[in-house]
N, C-alpha and C positions, 0 to 999 in steps of 0.2 A: 522508291517503291510502297506502293500501299500492301498491306496485308495479304490482300484478294491476289496482287500480282506474283506474290511467293506460291500461293496456293495455284494458280493457274500456272504458273513457271514449273513447278512439281508434276502436274498433269500432263503437261506438253511433253515434258522429258521420259514421262513414264509412259507414254502413249506408244502400245505395241512392246512394252516389256514388263507390264505388271505381273505378268505370270512368273518369269524369271525372278525377279526381287521376291515375290511371296515365297517362290519356290527356296529360295537361298535363306530366308530366315526359316523355313522349316528344316531343312537340311542342317543349319548350323544347330538348332535346336536339338535334334535327334543327334548332331555329333556333341554336343555340350552333355547332353543326357547319358551319353554312351560313354564317355570320358570321365564324368563326375562316378558313375556307378562303381568304378574301380574301389574307391573307398570303402566300397561295400566289403571289401575283404577283409578287413581289420575287425577284429572280435571287440573291442572294446568302444564306446562310444565317443572317448577322448580322441582316441586315434583316429577316428573316422572323421570328426569335427577337424581335427590336425590336418588331415589328409585333404579334406575337401578345400579347406583354407589356402594351404600351399597350392593346390590346382587352379584356384581363382586368382591368386597371386601371380601366377608363373604360366599360366596356360590358357585359360577358358577365359581371360581378359582379351587375349588377341582377337577371339573370334566376333566380342562386342564391336571392336575397334573395327574389325572388318567390316563391318555394317557402314560404320561412319565413311570410310574410304569410298565403299561402293555408292552411296548416297552422293558422295560429293562428285564422284565420277559421271555417275546420272546425270547430274544437274549441268554439269560441263559439256554434257552432247555424247557420251560415251555410252556404251550397252553393259550392262552387267554380265560378268561369266563367273562360271562355278569357281575356277581356278583363285578367285579374286577372295575366296574364302579364308584362303593362307596367305594372305599380303604381307601380313603383320611379322611374318617369319623370313619374308623376303628382304632385298635390298637396305639391310641395315637399319630397318625399324624396329626389330623386336627390343633391343635394350633399352633404349631412350622410351619407348611406349610402355616398355615394362614399370621402367623409374615413374614414370608419369600415373600410372595405376596404384604403384605402391604408395606414392606421394599423396594420392587422392584417398587413398585407405586410410593413411595414417591422419591425413585432415579429418575425415570424418569420424574416427574413433576419438581424435579430440575434442572436436567439437561434443561429441555426446557425453563425453568425461565433464566437460565444463558447462553444458546445458542443464544435466542432471545433478551437477553437485548438491544443489539447494536438498534434494530428496534423501540425500544421504544422513542428513541430521536427523530426518524425520522418519523416514522407512528404513534404515539401516544399510549396511554396507551390500548385504545379499541381494536385495532389490537395485541398489546403486549398481553392482558390478554386472548384474541382469540386463538392466537397459542400457547400458555401453556395449556391451556384447550383441545384443540384438537390435540395436540401432532405434530404442524406444520403446519399441516392443515387449512387452511382458506377458508372462501366463496369467491364469486365472487365479492361483494361488497369490502370488506376489500383489496383483492387482487387489485382491482383498484385505492383504497387508496395507497396499497403500490406502484403501479406504478407511480402515480401521484406524490410522491416524490421522485422517481428516486432509489427505492432502491430495485427493482426486482433483480438485480444480488447479493447483500448483502442475499438477502431471501435464493435464489438458494444454495449459497454457505454455510449458515449455516444449512440449510436443509440436504444437502450432509452428511455435518461432524456430523450433530446430528443423522440421521439415521445410521451412522457408529457406533458411540458411543454407541448409544441405543440399538444397535444389540449386540456390543459386549458384554454389561451389561446382556441383556437379557440368553446370552450363559450361563452367569457364574451363573445366578440365575437358570436358567435350571440345569446345573450340582448341583448347592447346593441341589436341590430338588433331585435328584439320590442320593447325598450325605446322605441327610436325611432318604431316604427311607432304604439305606444300615445299616445306623448306626444311631437308633432314638435316642440313647443316648446323641449324639452330640448337642451342643447348636446352633442355629441359627447362630451364628459370627464364629463357628468353623467349622459349614458345608460350609459356604462362603470362609471362609479360604482354606478350604481343595479343594473345587472346584477350587478356584484361582490356588492353587499347581498343580492341574492335569492339568490344561489348560496352566499354564505358559511356557511350551517349547513345547505346541502343537496348538498355533495358527493358523499360517499359512496352518497346515496340517488340521485343522477342517473346516478353512474356505474354503480351497480347496476341501475338502469332499463335503462340501454343495453347491459350485458352480458346481461340476460334476454331480449335478441333473438337472443342466437347461435345456437339452435335453429332460429330463423325464417331466419336468413341462410342455415343449412346447407339446409334446406327449398329455398331460394330457389335455391341453386346447383343441387339436385337439378332443379330446375324451368325450370334454366337461364334464361336473360335476363328472360322475363316474369314469371318467380315472384322474381326481386330487386326489379323493378319494384312490387311489391305490398307487399314487405319494406318500401323505402323510404318508401313512402306511410305504413305503420302507423307506421315508427319517426318520421318526423317527425311526426306528429300527435299520437304520444304523449308527445314530447319537448315540442311546443306545451303539450301539457295540463300537463305539469309545471311550466312557465313560469307558464300561467295561473293555477294553484293557489297556486304560491309568490308571487305577485303579490297575490293574494286574501288570503292568510294575513297577509303585511305590512301590508296596508291594515287588515285586522282589527287587527291588533297595534299599530296607529297610528304605525309606521314609518315610512309613506308616506301622502302624501297621496291 
């Protein structure tokens, strides 16, 4: 399939249900915000950060993964429904998908620690730990420290490489979530392995597919927040179409049962 075929398939499947899919993103955003606000009851900043971290690990991830499920369901001819936002909490999905999420978070933090290790020698441990905790984003005071030791160029290069690698990792885990939805009997390790198999000879094409939406993102910004919601639905559905086609091709090639 050509890149245009994935986009066209997404548009065809979304025909007549753009509104419900955009509405589900809005509802999930409001629900996530409401649940996340409970950390405001804590008095200390550390307690709030800890509560937010735990919510993301054990609860909020489920709503992000629900959007993956919905996009794949729509690609296969289904119609999105409100109850699907809670799909991760049903049918035995929760624990394995939570483990996938935890593993994804561990990998992200480990990569951050590895990539920004050279800055430890130049900028000190305070900036180093800040970079790990923030995923490469630091505040103005820490940035001035980086500049004062002449490490801005190193920081910029490491940040670009870090973002590239973490993007690849996030794609693998997204495919692993789809694999788990398709075959709940697979272990977490097997789901990740199958995700890698589906992507192994398609990385370039998948990245090009994502880049092909740059124009739509620009239009979405022009249309402000509402436009970006439609773009998000479009991209999610086209990405699910890519996964579904990759799975079909692997089955046809008898690489998967």
